[in-house]
N, C-alpha and C positions, 0 to 999 in steps of 0.2 A: 296524825297531824297535830301540830302544836296548838294549844288554846291561845286565842288572841283577844285583845280588848282594844277599844277605840280610845285615843288620847284626846285632850281638849283641843288640839290644833288640827285634828283630822287624821293624824298619823295613827298607825296601829302598832302595838307592842305585843310580843309573844312571850310565852313561858321560856322559850329557848333564849330570848334576849335577856331575860332576868337571870337565867342560869349562867349565861356568858358573863354578864356584868359582875356576878359573884366571884368569877375566876380571874378577872382582869382588873388591875388597879393602876392608875396613872402615878408615875414616880416623878415628882418635881424636886427642884433644889431647895434646900440641901437634902440629900437622900441618905444621910448617915443612919437615921432610924430604920429605914428599909434594909440597909446593909446589916444592921444589928439583928433585925428580925430574921433575915435570911440565914445568918450565921447560927442563930438559935434554933433554926429548923433542921440544921445538919445533924444527921444521925449516923451516916455511913460514908458518903462519897461526894464531897463538894467539888465543883469545878469553878475555877477562876480563869476567865478568858479575857485578857486585856493587854494592849501593847505596852502599857506603862504600869509599874508596880512600885509603891512606896512603902515605907516602914510602918506607919501608923495602922493601916488596915490589917497588915499581916500580923502585927502584935496583937490586935484585937482578936483575930481568929485563933491565935495560939493561946491567949489567955482564956478564952471561952472553952476551948477543948480541954485544956489542962484543969480548969475549975470543975469540969464535969467528969474528969478522969477518963477521957476518951482519946488521949494522945496517941496511944498505940493501936487504936481500932479504926481510925479515920483514914480512908484512902483519898488523898487530895490530888487532884489533877490541875496543874497550872499551865496555861498556854500563854506565852508572852514573847515579846521581841527583845532579844538580848544583843541587838546591834550595837556596835561600838559608839555610834553617835548618841544613842539613848543612854548608855552607861555614862559616857563622858559628860553629858548635859545634866545628869542626875534624874532624868525622867524615869528610868528604870534603875532600881537599887538591888543589885545582886545580893547584897548582905541581907536584905529583907527576905529574899527567897531562901538564903542559908538559914535564917532564923526559923522559918517554917519547916524546912527539911530537917533541921536538928531536933526540933521539939515534936514534930509530927513525922516520924520516920518512914511512914508509908506514903510519902509525898513523891509525886512524879512531876518534873518540870520539863516542858517541851518548848523548843526554840523555833518560832515561825516568823521570819523577818517581814513577810507581807501582811501580817496580822493588823487589822484595824478594828475588828469587832470587839465590843465590850459586853460580855454576857456572864452572868454569875448564877450558879445553879446549886440548890440544896437538894441533893439526892434526886428523887423524882417527884418531889412535892412542890417545889417553888423555883421560879426562874425570873431573873430581872435582865431585861435587854435595855441598854441605856447608852447615852453618849458619854457617860462618865468613866474615866479610867480609875484604877484601884490606887488612889492616892488621897492624901488628906485634902488637897485642893479639889479633887474630883468629888469627894464625899461632902465637903462642907463649904467651899468657897466659890467654885465655878458655877456658872449658870448651865445646868444640865437638865435633861429630860429623858424619860424612859417609861417602860411599861413592866409591871410585875404580873406574872402568870402563876396561877395555881391549877392543880388538876393533873393527875398522873399521865393521862394520855398526851396532853399538849406538852407538858414539861419533858416527857420522855422523847418526844419528837425533837425538841430543841436540843436536848442532851445528845441525841444521836448525831445531829448536825455538827455540834461542837467537837465531839469525839472524832468525827470524820476529819474536821480541820486539824485536830491535834495529831492525827496519824501522819500528816504531811510534815510535821516538825521533827526535830531531832531531840532525843532525850539528853538532858544535861545533868551530870552527877553533882553531888555536893562539893567534891573537890574542884570540879571545873567552875562551879559558881563562886567558890572561895577565891579561886585564881582570878576570875573576872572582877570580883569586888576589889581585890588587891591591885589589879591592873588599872581599874577605874580610879581608885584613890591616888595611885602614883601619877597617872596622866593628868588628873585634875590639879594635883599639886605642882607638877611641872608646868602646866599651862599658866597657873597663877604666877609662878616665878618668871616665866617668859614675859607676861604682861608687865611685871614690875621692873625687871632688869633688862629684858630684850637682848639677852646674850646669844650670839650666834651659835656658840658651842652647845648651849643648852637646847636651842631650837633644833639643831641637827639631831641631837640625842632624842628629843621629843618626837621628831618625825620618824626616826628609826623605830622607837618603841610603838608608835602608831602603826607602822607597817607590820611589825611583828605581832602586835595585838590583833590586827585584822586577819592575819594568817591563822593565828591561834583560834579566833572565833570561827573562821571558815572551816578549820579542821574539826571543831566541835559540831558544826552544822553537818558536815559530810559524814561524820561518825564512822569512818572507815569504809563507807559504801562506795561502790563503783558508780560512775555517772549514770550508766544505763539503768542501774537498779533504782536510783533516786527518781529518774525520769519515768521509769516504768510505773512506779506508784502514782505519780502525778497523772500520767496518761489514763490509767484505769479509773482514777478518781473523777477525771473530767468526762470520760466516755460513759460512766454510769448515769450521768445526767442527760446526755444527748450525743448522737453521732456528730463528728466534727471533721472538717477538712484538715489536712496537714498544716496548712498555713495558720488556721485558727488555733490548732493545738499549740503551735509555736508561740503565738501571742499569749495564750492562756497560761502556758507553762512559765513564760518569762514573768508573768504577773505573780505566780506562786513562788518562784525561786529567782527573784531579781539578782541576788548576790552571786548566784552560780551561772547566770545567763547574761553576763556583761559582754557585749560585742566588741568593746573597746580594749579589753585587756587579755593578756595571756595568763591564765590562772592554772597553776599546777599545785595540787594538794596531795602530798605523800605519793607522788608519781601519777596521780590521776588528773587528767586534763579537763578543765571546765572552761569558763571564759569564752573566747572566740570559737572554741570547738563544740559549744553546747548543742547546736542544731544537729551536728553529726551524731552526737551521743543520743539525741532524741530519736533520730532515725534508727540507730542501733537498737534502742529500746523498743521501737515499734516492730522491727523485724523479729526481735526476740519474743515479744508477746504474740506475734502472729505465728511463729513456729511452735510456740507452746499451746496454740489453739485458744488463746484467751481473747484475742481481738481479730477482726477481719476488715478488709477494705472492700466496700460495696458501693458502686456508683459514685466513686470519688470521696466517700465518707468512711472514716474509721469508726467502728462500733464494737461494743462488747459482743463476743460471739455467743449465740444462743440466747 
């Protein structure tokens, strides 16, 4: 049993409370100092999980690793949202990701469009869960709030969860990131020209480039995989947590992959049908996993077999 003592207001505190308080720290705005501490704690494998990424924090990470001579030894995992709307608005800067990947060559970037979590992890020693995105505004200007955790057991648990999220995303190469940065720059410039001159021809070209860019981004998302393969991963991810009815699986998968599960459009990527056909592909994935002996239907609920 934990030793406990009485406090002045009649409550009791314990040794376990003290231990816990030593491992948890509130993170208030601005939290740039906490980010610097987290970066300085990195020795092997940081994780940056955030829907928006800006240049300044990425530059800080690169400078710190280069100053220590760790550029070629650090395994960086970045989970972010490279949706076209984020790139066009400037909320996510693909060039900042290119900077990290160029200077820290063991970087892996994964694209997950439904991402909203903001979690930053230094190896297994420290993690920050916060409302702040990885941007200069998030670090220094916005009103944000979060919690910093220390301790291998708890941080390892957080890390496993984020790595599980990352597995749902698609890997993006440096060449693809460079292409997205160029596309974003082109589209932003064209958008500015449209606002100034409002030329119909330029607007038609802008719309065409937008459609092409959306297809290119979806092609990166799909990464050459068949629809049932993508949905099979999502089904297993969901069923590891709890058994689910087919209808509930549909709802949850649409949340994970909203861009591939749009009921309103016909979506064909390199001959693979998504869009309106997505529920059919989910059923195909269910039957595939069932034949493989990985899942089973019991009392109306799909569950991991065994």
